[in-house]
PDB file of N, CA, C and O in Angstrom:
ATOM      1  N   MET A   1       6.574   5.710 -12.810  1.00  0.00           N
ATOM      2  CA  MET A   1       6.296   5.209 -11.478  1.00  0.00           C
ATOM      3  C   MET A   1       6.244   3.687 -11.519  1.00  0.00           C
ATOM      4  O   MET A   1       5.757   3.090 -12.479  1.00  0.00           O
ATOM      5  N   LYS A   2       6.746   3.088 -10.477  1.00  0.00           N
ATOM      6  CA  LYS A   2       6.719   1.637 -10.344  1.00  0.00           C
ATOM      7  C   LYS A   2       5.553   1.246  -9.430  1.00  0.00           C
ATOM      8  O   LYS A   2       5.092   2.043  -8.614  1.00  0.00           O
ATOM      9  N   LYS A   3       5.093   0.014  -9.584  1.00  0.00           N
ATOM     10  CA  LYS A   3       4.021  -0.502  -8.727  1.00  0.00           C
ATOM     11  C   LYS A   3       4.637  -1.406  -7.663  1.00  0.00           C
ATOM     12  O   LYS A   3       5.533  -2.202  -7.947  1.00  0.00           O
ATOM     13  N   PHE A   4       4.137  -1.266  -6.424  1.00  0.00           N
ATOM     14  CA  PHE A   4       4.641  -2.050  -5.309  1.00  0.00           C
ATOM     15  C   PHE A   4       3.494  -2.649  -4.505  1.00  0.00           C
ATOM     16  O   PHE A   4       2.394  -2.099  -4.450  1.00  0.00           O
ATOM     17  N   VAL A   5       3.780  -3.793  -3.883  1.00  0.00           N
ATOM     18  CA  VAL A   5       2.899  -4.377  -2.871  1.00  0.00           C
ATOM     19  C   VAL A   5       3.633  -4.220  -1.544  1.00  0.00           C
ATOM     20  O   VAL A   5       4.783  -4.639  -1.407  1.00  0.00           O
ATOM     21  N   ILE A   6       2.960  -3.614  -0.571  1.00  0.00           N
ATOM     22  CA  ILE A   6       3.550  -3.415   0.744  1.00  0.00           C
ATOM     23  C   ILE A   6       2.778  -4.253   1.749  1.00  0.00           C
ATOM     24  O   ILE A   6       1.561  -4.124   1.885  1.00  0.00           O
ATOM     25  N   GLU A   7       3.496  -5.102   2.442  1.00  0.00           N
ATOM     26  CA  GLU A   7       2.901  -5.918   3.519  1.00  0.00           C
ATOM     27  C   GLU A   7       3.166  -5.207   4.831  1.00  0.00           C
ATOM     28  O   GLU A   7       4.312  -4.937   5.191  1.00  0.00           O
ATOM     29  N   ARG A   8       2.088  -4.909   5.540  1.00  0.00           N
ATOM     30  CA  ARG A   8       2.198  -4.220   6.821  1.00  0.00           C
ATOM     31  C   ARG A   8       1.638  -5.117   7.924  1.00  0.00           C
ATOM     32  O   ARG A   8       0.475  -5.515   7.873  1.00  0.00           O
ATOM     33  N   ASN A   9       2.458  -5.429   8.909  1.00  0.00           N
ATOM     34  CA  ASN A   9       1.996  -6.191  10.063  1.00  0.00           C
ATOM     35  C   ASN A   9       1.363  -5.211  11.050  1.00  0.00           C
ATOM     36  O   ASN A   9       2.056  -4.400  11.664  1.00  0.00           O
ATOM     37  N   VAL A  10       0.039  -5.294  11.195  1.00  0.00           N
ATOM     38  CA  VAL A  10      -0.699  -4.385  12.071  1.00  0.00           C
ATOM     39  C   VAL A  10      -1.658  -5.249  12.912  1.00  0.00           C
ATOM     40  O   VAL A  10      -2.803  -5.464  12.516  1.00  0.00           O
ATOM     41  N   PRO A  11      -1.196  -5.738  14.058  1.00  0.00           N
ATOM     42  CA  PRO A  11      -2.031  -6.614  14.871  1.00  0.00           C
ATOM     43  C   PRO A  11      -3.412  -6.015  15.147  1.00  0.00           C
ATOM     44  O   PRO A  11      -3.529  -4.871  15.586  1.00  0.00           O
ATOM     45  N   GLY A  12      -4.448  -6.803  14.883  1.00  0.00           N
ATOM     46  CA  GLY A  12      -5.807  -6.400  15.163  1.00  0.00           C
ATOM     47  C   GLY A  12      -6.454  -5.504  14.125  1.00  0.00           C
ATOM     48  O   GLY A  12      -7.595  -5.083  14.316  1.00  0.00           O
ATOM     49  N   ILE A  13      -5.773  -5.199  13.044  1.00  0.00           N
ATOM     50  CA  ILE A  13      -6.304  -4.268  12.039  1.00  0.00           C
ATOM     51  C   ILE A  13      -7.661  -4.715  11.503  1.00  0.00           C
ATOM     52  O   ILE A  13      -8.523  -3.883  11.222  1.00  0.00           O
ATOM     53  N   GLY A  14      -7.850  -6.012  11.365  1.00  0.00           N
ATOM     54  CA  GLY A  14      -9.112  -6.519  10.830  1.00  0.00           C
ATOM     55  C   GLY A  14     -10.297  -6.287  11.745  1.00  0.00           C
ATOM     56  O   GLY A  14     -11.441  -6.368  11.298  1.00  0.00           O
ATOM     57  N   GLY A  15     -10.051  -6.001  13.014  1.00  0.00           N
ATOM     58  CA  GLY A  15     -11.122  -5.778  13.968  1.00  0.00           C
ATOM     59  C   GLY A  15     -11.480  -4.311  14.173  1.00  0.00           C
ATOM     60  O   GLY A  15     -12.356  -3.997  14.978  1.00  0.00           O
ATOM     61  N   LEU A  16     -10.809  -3.405  13.453  1.00  0.00           N
ATOM     62  CA  LEU A  16     -11.115  -1.986  13.611  1.00  0.00           C
ATOM     63  C   LEU A  16     -12.477  -1.664  13.009  1.00  0.00           C
ATOM     64  O   LEU A  16     -12.890  -2.272  12.022  1.00  0.00           O
ATOM     65  N   ASN A  17     -13.164  -0.710  13.610  1.00  0.00           N
ATOM     66  CA  ASN A  17     -14.463  -0.293  13.081  1.00  0.00           C
ATOM     67  C   ASN A  17     -14.265   0.731  11.956  1.00  0.00           C
ATOM     68  O   ASN A  17     -13.140   1.140  11.669  1.00  0.00           O
ATOM     69  N   ASP A  18     -15.350   1.132  11.337  1.00  0.00           N
ATOM     70  CA  ASP A  18     -15.280   2.052  10.193  1.00  0.00           C
ATOM     71  C   ASP A  18     -14.620   3.379  10.556  1.00  0.00           C
ATOM     72  O   ASP A  18     -13.839   3.915   9.769  1.00  0.00           O
ATOM     73  N   GLU A  19     -14.920   3.905  11.717  1.00  0.00           N
ATOM     74  CA  GLU A  19     -14.335   5.180  12.142  1.00  0.00           C
ATOM     75  C   GLU A  19     -12.819   5.055  12.309  1.00  0.00           C
ATOM     76  O   GLU A  19     -12.068   5.943  11.904  1.00  0.00           O
ATOM     77  N   GLU A  20     -12.380   3.953  12.905  1.00  0.00           N
ATOM     78  CA  GLU A  20     -10.943   3.727  13.112  1.00  0.00           C
ATOM     79  C   GLU A  20     -10.222   3.532  11.781  1.00  0.00           C
ATOM     80  O   GLU A  20      -9.129   4.063  11.586  1.00  0.00           O
ATOM     81  N   ILE A  21     -10.821   2.780  10.872  1.00  0.00           N
ATOM     82  CA  ILE A  21     -10.222   2.581   9.548  1.00  0.00           C
ATOM     83  C   ILE A  21     -10.160   3.911   8.804  1.00  0.00           C
ATOM     84  O   ILE A  21      -9.171   4.209   8.134  1.00  0.00           O
ATOM     85  N   GLY A  22     -11.229   4.712   8.925  1.00  0.00           N
ATOM     86  CA  GLY A  22     -11.228   6.032   8.298  1.00  0.00           C
ATOM     87  C   GLY A  22     -10.119   6.914   8.840  1.00  0.00           C
ATOM     88  O   GLY A  22      -9.487   7.653   8.085  1.00  0.00           O
ATOM     89  N   GLY A  23      -9.878   6.845  10.128  1.00  0.00           N
ATOM     90  CA  GLY A  23      -8.784   7.608  10.744  1.00  0.00           C
ATOM     91  C   GLY A  23      -7.431   7.167  10.217  1.00  0.00           C
ATOM     92  O   GLY A  23      -6.553   7.993   9.966  1.00  0.00           O
ATOM     93  N   ALA A  24      -7.266   5.864  10.050  1.00  0.00           N
ATOM     94  CA  ALA A  24      -6.009   5.350   9.493  1.00  0.00           C
ATOM     95  C   ALA A  24      -5.813   5.848   8.065  1.00  0.00           C
ATOM     96  O   ALA A  24      -4.706   6.227   7.683  1.00  0.00           O
ATOM     97  N   ALA A  25      -6.881   5.847   7.282  1.00  0.00           N
ATOM     98  CA  ALA A  25      -6.792   6.336   5.901  1.00  0.00           C
ATOM     99  C   ALA A  25      -6.443   7.824   5.878  1.00  0.00           C
ATOM    100  O   ALA A  25      -5.649   8.257   5.042  1.00  0.00           O
ATOM    101  N   ARG A  26      -7.025   8.612   6.785  1.00  0.00           N
ATOM    102  CA  ARG A  26      -6.699  10.039   6.846  1.00  0.00           C
ATOM    103  C   ARG A  26      -5.237  10.254   7.201  1.00  0.00           C
ATOM    104  O   ARG A  26      -4.575  11.114   6.621  1.00  0.00           O
ATOM    105  N   THR A  27      -4.733   9.482   8.146  1.00  0.00           N
ATOM    106  CA  THR A  27      -3.322   9.584   8.529  1.00  0.00           C
ATOM    107  C   THR A  27      -2.431   9.272   7.331  1.00  0.00           C
ATOM    108  O   THR A  27      -1.453   9.976   7.082  1.00  0.00           O
ATOM    109  N   SER A  28      -2.766   8.220   6.594  1.00  0.00           N
ATOM    110  CA  SER A  28      -1.999   7.858   5.404  1.00  0.00           C
ATOM    111  C   SER A  28      -2.060   8.971   4.364  1.00  0.00           C
ATOM    112  O   SER A  28      -1.040   9.330   3.775  1.00  0.00           O
ATOM    113  N   ASN A  29      -3.256   9.517   4.140  1.00  0.00           N
ATOM    114  CA  ASN A  29      -3.422  10.578   3.149  1.00  0.00           C
ATOM    115  C   ASN A  29      -2.617  11.825   3.496  1.00  0.00           C
ATOM    116  O   ASN A  29      -2.077  12.483   2.606  1.00  0.00           O
ATOM    117  N   GLU A  30      -2.533  12.154   4.788  1.00  0.00           N
ATOM    118  CA  GLU A  30      -1.737  13.311   5.208  1.00  0.00           C
ATOM    119  C   GLU A  30      -0.266  13.103   4.868  1.00  0.00           C
ATOM    120  O   GLU A  30       0.402  14.019   4.387  1.00  0.00           O
ATOM    121  N   ALA A  31       0.234  11.903   5.119  1.00  0.00           N
ATOM    122  CA  ALA A  31       1.630  11.601   4.786  1.00  0.00           C
ATOM    123  C   ALA A  31       1.832  11.631   3.273  1.00  0.00           C
ATOM    124  O   ALA A  31       2.842  12.143   2.791  1.00  0.00           O
ATOM    125  N   LEU A  32       0.884  11.089   2.530  1.00  0.00           N
ATOM    126  CA  LEU A  32       0.984  11.101   1.068  1.00  0.00           C
ATOM    127  C   LEU A  32       1.025  12.523   0.529  1.00  0.00           C
ATOM    128  O   LEU A  32       1.753  12.806  -0.422  1.00  0.00           O
ATOM    129  N   GLY A  33       0.245  13.424   1.132  1.00  0.00           N
ATOM    130  CA  GLY A  33       0.231  14.812   0.705  1.00  0.00           C
ATOM    131  C   GLY A  33       1.593  15.474   0.828  1.00  0.00           C
ATOM    132  O   GLY A  33       1.942  16.340   0.025  1.00  0.00           O
ATOM    133  N   LYS A  34       2.358  15.072   1.826  1.00  0.00           N
ATOM    134  CA  LYS A  34       3.699  15.624   2.025  1.00  0.00           C
ATOM    135  C   LYS A  34       4.699  15.063   1.022  1.00  0.00           C
ATOM    136  O   LYS A  34       5.747  15.664   0.787  1.00  0.00           O
ATOM    137  N   LEU A  35       4.383  13.923   0.435  1.00  0.00           N
ATOM    138  CA  LEU A  35       5.321  13.247  -0.468  1.00  0.00           C
ATOM    139  C   LEU A  35       4.943  13.366  -1.938  1.00  0.00           C
ATOM    140  O   LEU A  35       5.717  12.972  -2.811  1.00  0.00           O
ATOM    141  N   ALA A  36       3.764  13.903  -2.218  1.00  0.00           N
ATOM    142  CA  ALA A  36       3.291  13.984  -3.605  1.00  0.00           C
ATOM    143  C   ALA A  36       4.294  14.781  -4.446  1.00  0.00           C
ATOM    144  O   ALA A  36       4.852  15.768  -3.966  1.00  0.00           O
ATOM    145  N   PRO A  37       4.521  14.375  -5.661  1.00  0.00           N
ATOM    146  CA  PRO A  37       3.897  13.276  -6.403  1.00  0.00           C
ATOM    147  C   PRO A  37       4.732  11.995  -6.391  1.00  0.00           C
ATOM    148  O   PRO A  37       4.556  11.149  -7.267  1.00  0.00           O
ATOM    149  N   ARG A  38       5.629  11.830  -5.428  1.00  0.00           N
ATOM    150  CA  ARG A  38       6.554  10.698  -5.409  1.00  0.00           C
ATOM    151  C   ARG A  38       5.902   9.354  -5.118  1.00  0.00           C
ATOM    152  O   ARG A  38       6.442   8.309  -5.481  1.00  0.00           O
ATOM    153  N   VAL A  39       4.734   9.374  -4.459  1.00  0.00           N
ATOM    154  CA  VAL A  39       4.090   8.122  -4.054  1.00  0.00           C
ATOM    155  C   VAL A  39       2.572   8.297  -4.078  1.00  0.00           C
ATOM    156  O   VAL A  39       2.051   9.358  -3.733  1.00  0.00           O
ATOM    157  N   GLN A  40       1.871   7.237  -4.493  1.00  0.00           N
ATOM    158  CA  GLN A  40       0.409   7.265  -4.583  1.00  0.00           C
ATOM    159  C   GLN A  40      -0.137   5.938  -4.070  1.00  0.00           C
ATOM    160  O   GLN A  40       0.346   4.870  -4.446  1.00  0.00           O
ATOM    161  N   TRP A  41      -1.138   6.015  -3.216  1.00  0.00           N
ATOM    162  CA  TRP A  41      -1.802   4.831  -2.665  1.00  0.00           C
ATOM    163  C   TRP A  41      -2.937   4.457  -3.605  1.00  0.00           C
ATOM    164  O   TRP A  41      -3.776   5.298  -3.926  1.00  0.00           O
ATOM    165  N   ILE A  42      -2.973   3.208  -4.048  1.00  0.00           N
ATOM    166  CA  ILE A  42      -4.027   2.725  -4.931  1.00  0.00           C
ATOM    167  C   ILE A  42      -5.144   2.078  -4.120  1.00  0.00           C
ATOM    168  O   ILE A  42      -6.299   2.493  -4.216  1.00  0.00           O
ATOM    169  N   GLN A  43      -4.812   1.071  -3.327  1.00  0.00           N
ATOM    170  CA  GLN A  43      -5.797   0.425  -2.447  1.00  0.00           C
ATOM    171  C   GLN A  43      -5.085  -0.527  -1.507  1.00  0.00           C
ATOM    172  O   GLN A  43      -3.910  -0.848  -1.687  1.00  0.00           O
ATOM    173  N   SER A  44      -5.829  -0.974  -0.491  1.00  0.00           N
ATOM    174  CA  SER A  44      -5.276  -1.919   0.477  1.00  0.00           C
ATOM    175  C   SER A  44      -6.269  -3.037   0.740  1.00  0.00           C
ATOM    176  O   SER A  44      -7.483  -2.836   0.718  1.00  0.00           O
ATOM    177  N   TYR A  45      -5.726  -4.216   0.987  1.00  0.00           N
ATOM    178  CA  TYR A  45      -6.517  -5.387   1.363  1.00  0.00           C
ATOM    179  C   TYR A  45      -6.222  -5.648   2.833  1.00  0.00           C
ATOM    180  O   TYR A  45      -5.065  -5.793   3.227  1.00  0.00           O
ATOM    181  N   VAL A  46      -7.273  -5.708   3.639  1.00  0.00           N
ATOM    182  CA  VAL A  46      -7.124  -5.859   5.084  1.00  0.00           C
ATOM    183  C   VAL A  46      -7.449  -7.292   5.481  1.00  0.00           C
ATOM    184  O   VAL A  46      -8.493  -7.831   5.113  1.00  0.00           O
ATOM    185  N   THR A  47      -6.538  -7.902   6.239  1.00  0.00           N
ATOM    186  CA  THR A  47      -6.783  -9.213   6.837  1.00  0.00           C
ATOM    187  C   THR A  47      -6.817  -9.020   8.353  1.00  0.00           C
ATOM    188  O   THR A  47      -6.753  -7.889   8.834  1.00  0.00           O
ATOM    189  N   ALA A  48      -6.914 -10.085   9.088  1.00  0.00           N
ATOM    190  CA  ALA A  48      -7.029  -9.973  10.543  1.00  0.00           C
ATOM    191  C   ALA A  48      -5.839  -9.240  11.171  1.00  0.00           C
ATOM    192  O   ALA A  48      -6.022  -8.439  12.087  1.00  0.00           O
ATOM    193  N   GLU A  49      -4.640  -9.504  10.691  1.00  0.00           N
ATOM    194  CA  GLU A  49      -3.428  -8.984  11.332  1.00  0.00           C
ATOM    195  C   GLU A  49      -2.501  -8.207  10.401  1.00  0.00           C
ATOM    196  O   GLU A  49      -1.429  -7.771  10.822  1.00  0.00           O
ATOM    197  N   LYS A  50      -2.902  -8.028   9.133  1.00  0.00           N
ATOM    198  CA  LYS A  50      -2.019  -7.379   8.157  1.00  0.00           C
ATOM    199  C   LYS A  50      -2.827  -6.580   7.154  1.00  0.00           C
ATOM    200  O   LYS A  50      -4.032  -6.771   6.996  1.00  0.00           O
ATOM    201  N   THR A  51      -2.127  -5.682   6.483  1.00  0.00           N
ATOM    202  CA  THR A  51      -2.679  -5.089   5.269  1.00  0.00           C
ATOM    203  C   THR A  51      -1.696  -5.354   4.144  1.00  0.00           C
ATOM    204  O   THR A  51      -0.485  -5.415   4.355  1.00  0.00           O
ATOM    205  N   PHE A  52      -2.236  -5.510   2.953  1.00  0.00           N
ATOM    206  CA  PHE A  52      -1.452  -5.650   1.732  1.00  0.00           C
ATOM    207  C   PHE A  52      -1.851  -4.469   0.862  1.00  0.00           C
ATOM    208  O   PHE A  52      -2.968  -4.411   0.348  1.00  0.00           O
ATOM    209  N   CYS A  53      -0.930  -3.533   0.703  1.00  0.00           N
ATOM    210  CA  CYS A  53      -1.243  -2.255   0.063  1.00  0.00           C
ATOM    211  C   CYS A  53      -0.604  -2.180  -1.314  1.00  0.00           C
ATOM    212  O   CYS A  53       0.529  -2.618  -1.509  1.00  0.00           O
ATOM    213  N   ILE A  54      -1.334  -1.627  -2.257  1.00  0.00           N
ATOM    214  CA  ILE A  54      -0.834  -1.416  -3.610  1.00  0.00           C
ATOM    215  C   ILE A  54      -0.522   0.075  -3.743  1.00  0.00           C
ATOM    216  O   ILE A  54      -1.380   0.929  -3.521  1.00  0.00           O
ATOM    217  N   TYR A  55       0.713   0.361  -4.106  1.00  0.00           N
ATOM    218  CA  TYR A  55       1.174   1.745  -4.253  1.00  0.00           C
ATOM    219  C   TYR A  55       1.877   1.920  -5.589  1.00  0.00           C
ATOM    220  O   TYR A  55       2.452   0.977  -6.134  1.00  0.00           O
ATOM    221  N   LEU A  56       1.822   3.131  -6.103  1.00  0.00           N
ATOM    222  CA  LEU A  56       2.698   3.565  -7.183  1.00  0.00           C
ATOM    223  C   LEU A  56       3.706   4.496  -6.537  1.00  0.00           C
ATOM    224  O   LEU A  56       3.343   5.362  -5.741  1.00  0.00           O
ATOM    225  N   ALA A  57       4.974   4.314  -6.883  1.00  0.00           N
ATOM    226  CA  ALA A  57       6.008   5.153  -6.273  1.00  0.00           C
ATOM    227  C   ALA A  57       7.231   5.219  -7.167  1.00  0.00           C
ATOM    228  O   ALA A  57       7.465   4.345  -8.002  1.00  0.00           O
ATOM    229  N   GLU A  58       8.005   6.279  -6.971  1.00  0.00           N
ATOM    230  CA  GLU A  58       9.263   6.416  -7.704  1.00  0.00           C
ATOM    231  C   GLU A  58      10.217   5.284  -7.356  1.00  0.00           C
ATOM    232  O   GLU A  58      10.893   4.730  -8.223  1.00  0.00           O
ATOM    233  N   ASP A  59      10.259   4.951  -6.065  1.00  0.00           N
ATOM    234  CA  ASP A  59      11.195   3.939  -5.589  1.00  0.00           C
ATOM    235  C   ASP A  59      10.801   3.500  -4.179  1.00  0.00           C
ATOM    236  O   ASP A  59       9.865   4.035  -3.584  1.00  0.00           O
ATOM    237  N   GLU A  60      11.528   2.525  -3.663  1.00  0.00           N
ATOM    238  CA  GLU A  60      11.243   2.013  -2.319  1.00  0.00           C
ATOM    239  C   GLU A  60      11.452   3.073  -1.249  1.00  0.00           C
ATOM    240  O   GLU A  60      10.761   3.068  -0.230  1.00  0.00           O
ATOM    241  N   ASP A  61      12.393   3.980  -1.467  1.00  0.00           N
ATOM    242  CA  ASP A  61      12.655   5.021  -0.478  1.00  0.00           C
ATOM    243  C   ASP A  61      11.427   5.890  -0.232  1.00  0.00           C
ATOM    244  O   ASP A  61      11.181   6.299   0.902  1.00  0.00           O
ATOM    245  N   ALA A  62      10.654   6.179  -1.277  1.00  0.00           N
ATOM    246  CA  ALA A  62       9.439   6.981  -1.118  1.00  0.00           C
ATOM    247  C   ALA A  62       8.433   6.232  -0.244  1.00  0.00           C
ATOM    248  O   ALA A  62       7.743   6.847   0.569  1.00  0.00           O
ATOM    249  N   ILE A  63       8.346   4.927  -0.404  1.00  0.00           N
ATOM    250  CA  ILE A  63       7.436   4.118   0.415  1.00  0.00           C
ATOM    251  C   ILE A  63       7.919   4.085   1.863  1.00  0.00           C
ATOM    252  O   ILE A  63       7.114   4.179   2.789  1.00  0.00           O
ATOM    253  N   ARG A  64       9.216   3.953   2.058  1.00  0.00           N
ATOM    254  CA  ARG A  64       9.761   3.954   3.416  1.00  0.00           C
ATOM    255  C   ARG A  64       9.498   5.306   4.105  1.00  0.00           C
ATOM    256  O   ARG A  64       9.188   5.351   5.295  1.00  0.00           O
ATOM    257  N   LYS A  65       9.621   6.386   3.356  1.00  0.00           N
ATOM    258  CA  LYS A  65       9.357   7.718   3.911  1.00  0.00           C
ATOM    259  C   LYS A  65       7.885   7.839   4.303  1.00  0.00           C
ATOM    260  O   LYS A  65       7.566   8.416   5.343  1.00  0.00           O
ATOM    261  N   HIS A  66       6.989   7.300   3.476  1.00  0.00           N
ATOM    262  CA  HIS A  66       5.567   7.311   3.828  1.00  0.00           C
ATOM    263  C   HIS A  66       5.342   6.532   5.128  1.00  0.00           C
ATOM    264  O   HIS A  66       4.598   6.981   6.000  1.00  0.00           O
ATOM    265  N   ALA A  67       5.977   5.381   5.256  1.00  0.00           N
ATOM    266  CA  ALA A  67       5.838   4.577   6.477  1.00  0.00           C
ATOM    267  C   ALA A  67       6.311   5.372   7.692  1.00  0.00           C
ATOM    268  O   ALA A  67       5.679   5.338   8.748  1.00  0.00           O
ATOM    269  N   GLU A  68       7.414   6.082   7.539  1.00  0.00           N
ATOM    270  CA  GLU A  68       7.960   6.892   8.631  1.00  0.00           C
ATOM    271  C   GLU A  68       6.988   8.019   9.014  1.00  0.00           C
ATOM    272  O   GLU A  68       6.713   8.231  10.195  1.00  0.00           O
ATOM    273  N   LEU A  69       6.478   8.730   8.020  1.00  0.00           N
ATOM    274  CA  LEU A  69       5.575   9.856   8.287  1.00  0.00           C
ATOM    275  C   LEU A  69       4.217   9.417   8.829  1.00  0.00           C
ATOM    276  O   LEU A  69       3.643  10.090   9.685  1.00  0.00           O
ATOM    277  N   SER A  70       3.706   8.298   8.337  1.00  0.00           N
ATOM    278  CA  SER A  70       2.374   7.838   8.737  1.00  0.00           C
ATOM    279  C   SER A  70       2.383   7.037  10.031  1.00  0.00           C
ATOM    280  O   SER A  70       1.376   6.970  10.736  1.00  0.00           O
ATOM    281  N   GLY A  71       3.520   6.435  10.337  1.00  0.00           N
ATOM    282  CA  GLY A  71       3.599   5.570  11.510  1.00  0.00           C
ATOM    283  C   GLY A  71       3.147   4.142  11.248  1.00  0.00           C
ATOM    284  O   GLY A  71       3.080   3.327  12.168  1.00  0.00           O
ATOM    285  N   PHE A  72       2.832   3.837   9.975  1.00  0.00           N
ATOM    286  CA  PHE A  72       2.439   2.480   9.612  1.00  0.00           C
ATOM    287  C   PHE A  72       3.660   1.723   9.104  1.00  0.00           C
ATOM    288  O   PHE A  72       4.400   2.244   8.270  1.00  0.00           O
ATOM    289  N   PRO A  73       3.885   0.506   9.589  1.00  0.00           N
ATOM    290  CA  PRO A  73       5.069  -0.233   9.167  1.00  0.00           C
ATOM    291  C   PRO A  73       5.001  -0.625   7.687  1.00  0.00           C
ATOM    292  O   PRO A  73       3.922  -0.802   7.123  1.00  0.00           O
ATOM    293  N   ALA A  74       6.157  -0.753   7.089  1.00  0.00           N
ATOM    294  CA  ALA A  74       6.271  -1.322   5.741  1.00  0.00           C
ATOM    295  C   ALA A  74       7.210  -2.513   5.885  1.00  0.00           C
ATOM    296  O   ALA A  74       8.391  -2.439   5.548  1.00  0.00           O
ATOM    297  N   ASN A  75       6.655  -3.620   6.398  1.00  0.00           N
ATOM    298  CA  ASN A  75       7.481  -4.774   6.741  1.00  0.00           C
ATOM    299  C   ASN A  75       8.117  -5.428   5.532  1.00  0.00           C
ATOM    300  O   ASN A  75       9.276  -5.839   5.585  1.00  0.00           O
ATOM    301  N   THR A  76       7.373  -5.528   4.443  1.00  0.00           N
ATOM    302  CA  THR A  76       7.904  -6.085   3.208  1.00  0.00           C
ATOM    303  C   THR A  76       7.449  -5.215   2.055  1.00  0.00           C
ATOM    304  O   THR A  76       6.259  -4.935   1.913  1.00  0.00           O
ATOM    305  N   ILE A  77       8.396  -4.785   1.231  1.00  0.00           N
ATOM    306  CA  ILE A  77       8.095  -3.978   0.049  1.00  0.00           C
ATOM    307  C   ILE A  77       8.555  -4.783  -1.159  1.00  0.00           C
ATOM    308  O   ILE A  77       9.731  -5.129  -1.268  1.00  0.00           O
ATOM    309  N   THR A  78       7.627  -5.079  -2.067  1.00  0.00           N
ATOM    310  CA  THR A  78       7.936  -5.900  -3.233  1.00  0.00           C
ATOM    311  C   THR A  78       7.500  -5.170  -4.490  1.00  0.00           C
ATOM    312  O   THR A  78       6.345  -4.765  -4.620  1.00  0.00           O
ATOM    313  N   GLU A  79       8.441  -5.008  -5.417  1.00  0.00           N
ATOM    314  CA  GLU A  79       8.099  -4.378  -6.690  1.00  0.00           C
ATOM    315  C   GLU A  79       7.337  -5.373  -7.569  1.00  0.00           C
ATOM    316  O   GLU A  79       7.721  -6.537  -7.674  1.00  0.00           O
ATOM    317  N   VAL A  80       6.275  -4.915  -8.186  1.00  0.00           N
ATOM    318  CA  VAL A  80       5.500  -5.723  -9.123  1.00  0.00           C
ATOM    319  C   VAL A  80       6.201  -5.626 -10.482  1.00  0.00           C
ATOM    320  O   VAL A  80       6.428  -4.530 -10.995  1.00  0.00           O
ATOM    321  N   VAL A  81       6.539  -6.777 -11.054  1.00  0.00           N
ATOM    322  CA  VAL A  81       7.227  -6.772 -12.346  1.00  0.00           C
ATOM    323  C   VAL A  81       6.295  -7.104 -13.504  1.00  0.00           C
ATOM    324  O   VAL A  81       6.608  -6.840 -14.665  1.00  0.00           O
ATOM    325  N   ARG A  82       5.151  -7.684 -13.174  1.00  0.00           N
ATOM    326  CA  ARG A  82       4.185  -8.027 -14.218  1.00  0.00           C
ATOM    327  C   ARG A  82       2.842  -8.307 -13.571  1.00  0.00           C
ATOM    328  O   ARG A  82       2.776  -8.778 -12.436  1.00  0.00           O
ATOM    329  N   VAL A  83       1.780  -8.019 -14.292  1.00  0.00           N
ATOM    330  CA  VAL A  83       0.428  -8.291 -13.817  1.00  0.00           C
ATOM    331  C   VAL A  83      -0.211  -9.285 -14.781  1.00  0.00           C
ATOM    332  O   VAL A  83      -0.152  -9.114 -15.999  1.00  0.00           O
ATOM    333  N   ILE A  84      -0.816 -10.317 -14.222  1.00  0.00           N
ATOM    334  CA  ILE A  84      -1.570 -11.277 -15.034  1.00  0.00           C
ATOM    335  C   ILE A  84      -2.980 -11.375 -14.463  1.00  0.00           C
ATOM    336  O   ILE A  84      -3.211 -11.073 -13.292  1.00  0.00           O
ATOM    337  N   ASP A  85      -3.898 -11.793 -15.288  1.00  0.00           N
ATOM    338  CA  ASP A  85      -5.270 -12.020 -14.877  1.00  0.00           C
ATOM    339  C   ASP A  85      -5.853 -13.089 -15.785  1.00  0.00           C
ATOM    340  O   ASP A  85      -5.139 -13.587 -16.657  1.00  0.00           O
ATOM    341  N   PRO A  86      -7.119 -13.467 -15.623  1.00  0.00           N
ATOM    342  CA  PRO A  86      -7.672 -14.537 -16.442  1.00  0.00           C
ATOM    343  C   PRO A  86      -7.582 -14.280 -17.950  1.00  0.00           C
ATOM    344  O   PRO A  86      -7.477 -15.226 -18.731  1.00  0.00           O
ATOM    345  N   THR A  87      -7.622 -13.011 -18.363  1.00  0.00           N
ATOM    346  CA  THR A  87      -7.553 -12.721 -19.798  1.00  0.00           C
ATOM    347  C   THR A  87      -6.162 -12.940 -20.381  1.00  0.00           C
ATOM    348  O   THR A  87      -6.002 -12.992 -21.601  1.00  0.00           O
ATOM    349  N   THR A  88      -5.156 -13.068 -19.519  1.00  0.00           N
ATOM    350  CA  THR A  88      -3.798 -13.325 -20.005  1.00  0.00           C
ATOM    351  C   THR A  88      -3.745 -14.607 -20.811  1.00  0.00           C
ATOM    352  O   THR A  88      -2.958 -14.713 -21.752  1.00  0.00           O
ATOM    353  N   ALA A  89      -4.567 -15.580 -20.460  1.00  0.00           N
ATOM    354  CA  ALA A  89      -4.581 -16.864 -21.155  1.00  0.00           C
ATOM    355  C   ALA A  89      -5.036 -16.726 -22.614  1.00  0.00           C
ATOM    356  O   ALA A  89      -4.700 -17.565 -23.450  1.00  0.00           O
ATOM    357  N   ASP A  90      -5.785 -15.690 -22.915  1.00  0.00           N
ATOM    358  CA  ASP A  90      -6.329 -15.512 -24.250  1.00  0.00           C
ATOM    359  C   ASP A  90      -5.483 -14.625 -25.153  1.00  0.00           C
ATOM    360  O   ASP A  90      -5.824 -14.431 -26.320  1.00  0.00           O
ATOM    361  N   ARG A  91      -4.400 -14.092 -24.637  1.00  0.00           N
ATOM    362  CA  ARG A  91      -3.563 -13.183 -25.432  1.00  0.00           C
ATOM    363  C   ARG A  91      -2.652 -13.981 -26.356  1.00  0.00           C
ATOM    364  O   ARG A  91      -2.159 -15.049 -25.995  1.00  0.00           O
ATOM    365  N   PRO A  92      -2.438 -13.445 -27.554  1.00  0.00           N
ATOM    366  CA  PRO A  92      -1.497 -14.130 -28.469  1.00  0.00           C
ATOM    367  C   PRO A  92      -0.070 -13.957 -27.953  1.00  0.00           C
ATOM    368  O   PRO A  92       0.242 -12.973 -27.281  1.00  0.00           O
ATOM    369  N   TYR A  93       0.774 -14.900 -28.267  1.00  0.00           N
ATOM    370  CA  TYR A  93       2.168 -14.843 -27.803  1.00  0.00           C
ATOM    371  C   TYR A  93       3.060 -14.244 -28.823  1.00  0.00           C
ATOM    372  O   TYR A  93       4.263 -14.121 -28.595  1.00  0.00           O
TER     373      TYR A  93
END
């Protein structure tokens, strides 16, 4: 499975209450259930007008299918090619 970052333009998403966000998560989970094991949602970061979602998936097509089934846009899909963090500086080369 490959790792992807999906940028979703969702106006007003940051202003949704807990119940509304929970409903969105349930909708996403229902779509994921139909696509398993081709795609897995790891987590999402919510801003005022967008979400940035981390997914594991076979390919971009699986993510596009999830967007179609869930009704949530996948405006930009970017494959992660490497992960770095503060400990990367301490690794031997």
